[in-house]
N, C-alpha and C positions, 0 to 999 in steps of 0.2 A: 541582214541586220535590221532591227527595228528602227524606223524613222522617228525623229522628234515631231510630235504632233501638237503638243499643248504646253502652256506655261501656267503654273498655278502660283498665285501670289498671296502671301500674308499681307496685312494692311498696316497695322500700327508698328512703326519703326522700320518697315520695309518700303512701302510706297511713300510714306511721309514720316518725318520724325515727330510723331503726334503726342508722345507721352509727356515729356517734361513741361512743355509750354502749351499743351492742349488738354489732354485728359486730366492731368493733375490740377490745373487751374479750374477746370470745370467741376471736378469733385469738390474742391474747396469752396467754390461758389454755392454749390448745392448744400454743403454742410452749414455754411453761414446763413443761408436763407432759411434753413430749418431750425436755426437757433442752437446748433451743436457746437461744442468747443473742439471739434476735430480739425486739425490743421496738418496737411501733408506737405512737408518741405521737400526739397529736391533729394537730399540723401535718404530720407525715410521712404520716399516714393520708389527709389531704386530698390529698396528691400521688398517693398510690396509687389513689385513687378515679378517676383518669383512665382506669384499666383496669377493664373490666367483668368480673365473674366472680372468685370467690375463688381458685381454682387459678391462674388467669391472673395474678392480682394478686400471689401469692406468687412466681411466676417472674419477674415484672417487678421485684419488690423485690430479688431476688437479682442480677439483671442490672444494675439501675440503682444500687443502694445497697450491695450486698455482693458485688462482683465477686471479692473475695479469699477469700470463704467456700468451703472445699473441697467440691466437688460429689460426692456419693456416686453410685455407678453406678445405684442404684435411686432416683434423684431423683424421677421421676414417681410412683413408689409412695409415697415419703415424703410428697410433696405431697398425694396422694390421701388418705393416712391422716390428715394434719394437717387436711385439709378436713372429713373425717368427724368428727374430734374437735371441731373448731370448731363444726360444726353442732349437735353434742350440747350443748356449752356455751351456744350461742346459744338453743336451745330451752328450756334450763333458765332462762335469764334471762327469756324470755317467760312461762314458767309462773309465775314469781315476780311477774308483773305489772309488770316493770321498764320496759316499753316501751309506752306508750299510743298510740292512734291520734292523728293530727294533728287540729287543730281543724276541724270541719265534715265530716270523712270519714264517720263513722257516720251522721250526719243525712242527708247527700247520698245515700249508698248506700240508706238506708231509703226516701227519697223516690223515688229512681229505680226501685226495685223496685215500689213502689206505683203508679208511673206506667206500668209495663209495659215499661220499658227493660231490655234484656238487659245483663248484666254479665260482664266477663271480666278475666283477669289476663294481662299480658305482661311477664315479668321475667327477669333473668339469674340470680336466686337459685334455690336448690333447692326442689323441691316440698315437702320437709319443713319448710323455713323458712317458706314461705307458709302451710302448714297450721297450724303452731304460732302464727304471728302472728294469723291469722284466728280460730282457736279461743279464744285467750287474750285478745285485745284487741278483737275485734269481737263474737262471739257463739259459743256452744258449737256451733252449726250454721253458723258463718260460711263454711265452705268451700262449703256448699250454696247460698249466696247467689249464687255465680258459676257461670255456665253452663260456662265453660272456664277452666282454669288452665294457661296455657302458660308453662313455667318451665324454668330450668336448661339442661341439655344436650339438650333436645328438638329443637334445630335445630343445624346445623353451625357457625354464626357468631353470636356474641353482639353485643349493642349496642356500637358504633353501627351495626352491620349491621342491616338491616330484617327479618332472618329471623323473629324471634319474633313480630313484628306480622303479617307475611305468613302465618305459620302460623295465628295466631288468626283472621285474616280468612277464610282458606280453610276452616278447620274450622267456623266459624260461618256460612259461606256468605253473607258480607256484603261489600259494597264499602266502600272507605275513605270514600266520601261518605255512608255511612249511620251513621258512627261518630264519636265524639270520643275522643281519647287524653288521659291524664293522666300527666305526667312531672315530674321535678325536676332533671334534669341535662343537660349538653351531649350526652353519649352517648345519652340518652333522646330528646331532641328530634331528633337526627340520624336515629335509627332510625325514629321516627314520621313525620318529614317525608319520608324516603325511601320510606315506605309510602303517602304522599299523605294522611296523616291530619291533620286539624285538631287542635291540641294545646293543652291548658291546662297551664301550668307553675306549680307551687308551689315556690318556692326554699327552700333550706336554708342554713345558715351555710357549708357546704362549696361550695355551687353558686351563691351569690348573684352571683358575678362571671362566670358562664358566658355564652356567646353564645346568646341566645334569640330572635334576630331572626325565626326561622321559626315562632315560636309565635303562636297566635291571641290568647292572653291570658297574662300573667305576673302572678302574685300572690305575696304572702308566705304565704298559706294560703287555704283554702277559706272560712274565716269562719263565724261563727254569728250569729244574730239579736242577741245581746248581745256579740259579739266581731267587729267588722268587719274585713274584709280590707283590705290595702293594695295598690292597683293600680300595677304597675310598667310595664305595657305593655298597651294595648288600651282599649276603651271598654265601660263597663258601665252607664252612666246613673246613676240614683240607688241602684242595688242595692248592698248592703254585705256580702252573703254569696252564695256560689254555691248556686243552687237549680235545679230542673229547668227552670223558666221561662227563667232566664238561659242555660242550656245550649242550649235550643231556639233562642233568639234569636241566640246566638253562632254556632250551627250554620248558621242561615239566612244570616247575614251572610257567613260564610266561603264558602259555596257561591256566592254572587253576586259575590264579590270577584274581580277579575282576578288571575291567578297572580302577575303582576309586582308587585302591590300587597301581597302577603302577607309580604314581607320588610321 
């Protein structure tokens, strides 16, 4: 049977709950600084999260919620500038320590490294955002914990397309059967499942009602020894937090499970 060799992580919502009080606030700061009357409140941002990618999200916002807003001829350039400003504000929030890692993330990453598992990132956010989060919330050398950071516009299509996962697998020279993916959203599970990856989901307030039937395991968080997770889908026995032993067990179960039984 194929051994588990690598863990591939999404970032936003998976490593840290970055969306509501991170990216959303940074977008609003960028809009205000540009003199725009755009304001993304918490419920609206939940709807916008159906679209992956910040630039794509802004275009969707205009098409869906502001069809009457006069489009300038340089709309693409405006959106690109807004996205750069938003990234700057977001990294400032991270530098202030405003966005911690989710429960169990640092512990599991540490255990995985000690166990010799390879680590990678597969995300739609920018490399700058990933670097800022890892350096400020994980460790000063957090970027070096990961063999590969596949992020942003490195691939033609963002999640739910599988491109970013296929890119990661190709560059790490691994098969999907040698890996586990970690996600938090419908777009993420669709991308991972289309790449034939067994996937662990940790839900957020924004994604708790998403369709995760294709996931191997759905939890409210990765858990800690003194902070147990809540299992929403899957079997974990008596375990109350995700560790390397559970990952290897889950990986073996997934490989022996008929494809028709995975939904």
